[in-house]
C-alpha positions as YAML, in Angstrom:
chain: A
units: angstrom
residues:
- id: 1
  name: MET
  ca: [-2.57, 17.78, -2.24]
- id: 2
  name: LEU
  ca: [-2.66, 15.16, -4.99]
- id: 3
  name: THR
  ca: [-4.07, 11.69, -4.46]
- id: 4
  name: SER
  ca: [-4.83, 8.65, -6.55]
- id: 5
  name: ALA
  ca: [-6.03, 5.12, -5.92]
- id: 6
  name: CYS
  ca: [-3.66, 3.94, -8.64]
- id: 7
  name: PRO
  ca: [-0.12, 3.09, -7.51]
- id: 8
  name: GLY
  ca: [0.98, 3.37, -11.15]
- id: 9
  name: TRP
  ca: [0.02, 7.04, -11.18]
- id: 10
  name: ASP
  ca: [2.01, 7.66, -8.02]
- id: 11
  name: ARG
  ca: [5.04, 5.94, -9.55]
- id: 12
  name: TYR
  ca: [4.64, 7.95, -12.75]
- id: 13
  name: ALA
  ca: [4.47, 11.20, -10.78]
- id: 14
  name: GLU
  ca: [7.58, 10.32, -8.78]
- id: 15
  name: HIS
  ca: [9.68, 9.37, -11.82]
- id: 16
  name: MET
  ca: [8.40, 11.62, -14.58]
- id: 17
  name: LEU
  ca: [6.99, 14.78, -12.98]
- id: 18
  name: GLY
  ca: [9.69, 15.28, -10.38]
- id: 19
  name: HIS
  ca: [10.13, 16.96, -7.04]
- id: 20
  name: PRO
  ca: [7.69, 19.91, -7.38]
- id: 21
  name: ILE
  ca: [4.79, 17.49, -7.87]
- id: 22
  name: THR
  ca: [5.87, 14.83, -5.38]
- id: 23
  name: LEU
  ca: [5.81, 17.41, -2.60]
- id: 24
  name: HIS
  ca: [2.02, 17.43, -2.96]
- id: 25
  name: LEU
  ca: [1.40, 13.68, -3.12]
- id: 26
  name: PHE
  ca: [-0.78, 12.28, -0.35]
- id: 27
  name: THR
  ca: [1.37, 9.90, 1.73]
- id: 28
  name: ALA
  ca: [-1.25, 7.90, 3.65]
- id: 29
  name: LYS
  ca: [-1.38, 4.14, 3.19]
- id: 30
  name: SER
  ca: [-3.88, 2.68, 0.75]
- id: 31
  name: PRO
  ca: [-6.97, 0.86, 2.06]
- id: 32
  name: LYS
  ca: [-5.35, -2.46, 1.08]
- id: 33
  name: GLN
  ca: [-2.22, -1.69, 3.10]
- id: 34
  name: ILE
  ca: [-4.26, -0.60, 6.12]
- id: 35
  name: MET
  ca: [-6.42, -3.73, 5.96]
- id: 36
  name: GLY
  ca: [-3.31, -5.90, 5.70]
- id: 37
  name: SER
  ca: [-1.91, -4.36, 8.89]
- id: 38
  name: VAL
  ca: [-5.21, -4.75, 10.73]
- id: 39
  name: VAL
  ca: [-5.72, -8.35, 9.59]
- id: 40
  name: LYS
  ca: [-2.20, -9.39, 10.57]
- id: 41
  name: ASP
  ca: [-2.28, -7.68, 13.97]
- id: 42
  name: TYR
  ca: [-5.80, -8.81, 14.87]
- id: 43
  name: PHE
  ca: [-5.41, -12.39, 13.66]
- id: 44
  name: ALA
  ca: [-1.97, -12.71, 15.25]
- id: 45
  name: SER
  ca: [-3.30, -11.59, 18.63]
- id: 46
  name: GLN
  ca: [-6.34, -13.90, 18.35]
- id: 47
  name: GLN
  ca: [-4.17, -16.92, 17.50]
- id: 48
  name: ASN
  ca: [-1.20, -16.04, 19.74]
- id: 49
  name: LEU
  ca: [1.12, -15.85, 16.74]
- id: 50
  name: SER
  ca: [3.81, -13.45, 15.66]
- id: 51
  name: PRO
  ca: [2.62, -11.16, 12.81]
- id: 52
  name: ASP
  ca: [5.76, -12.25, 10.93]
- id: 53
  name: LYS
  ca: [4.28, -15.75, 10.67]
- id: 54
  name: ILE
  ca: [1.18, -14.50, 8.80]
- id: 55
  name: SER
  ca: [0.97, -13.73, 5.08]
- id: 56
  name: HIS
  ca: [-1.73, -11.43, 3.73]
- id: 57
  name: ILE
  ca: [-2.43, -11.95, 0.03]
- id: 58
  name: ILE
  ca: [-4.48, -9.73, -2.26]
- id: 59
  name: VAL
  ca: [-5.68, -10.68, -5.74]
- id: 60
  name: ALA
  ca: [-5.92, -7.46, -7.75]
- id: 61
  name: SER
  ca: [-6.97, -6.71, -11.30]
- id: 62
  name: CYS
  ca: [-4.18, -4.22, -12.01]
- id: 63
  name: TYR
  ca: [-0.52, -5.04, -12.59]
- id: 64
  name: ASP
  ca: [0.57, -1.85, -10.79]
- id: 65
  name: GLU
  ca: [-1.08, -2.98, -7.55]
- id: 66
  name: LYS
  ca: [2.08, -5.01, -6.88]
- id: 67
  name: LEU
  ca: [3.91, -1.70, -6.40]
- id: 68
  name: GLU
  ca: [2.17, -1.26, -3.05]
- id: 69
  name: ALA
  ca: [3.89, -4.37, -1.73]
- id: 70
  name: LEU
  ca: [7.36, -3.05, -2.49]
...
């Protein structure tokens, strides 16, 4: 199993190292993605809103962090 907190490394592995390596990549969501799901679901239920009406925004220091949103 291969894992990294850097979405850029994951993207590099997928595009440059190929199928033999990507078979061993860890596929769980990142902590930011998990927190986004929890925040949207919890806040939506507390405010009686649809989760589609809520935006969750993260300010990150790394340009590759945007890859997690895609």
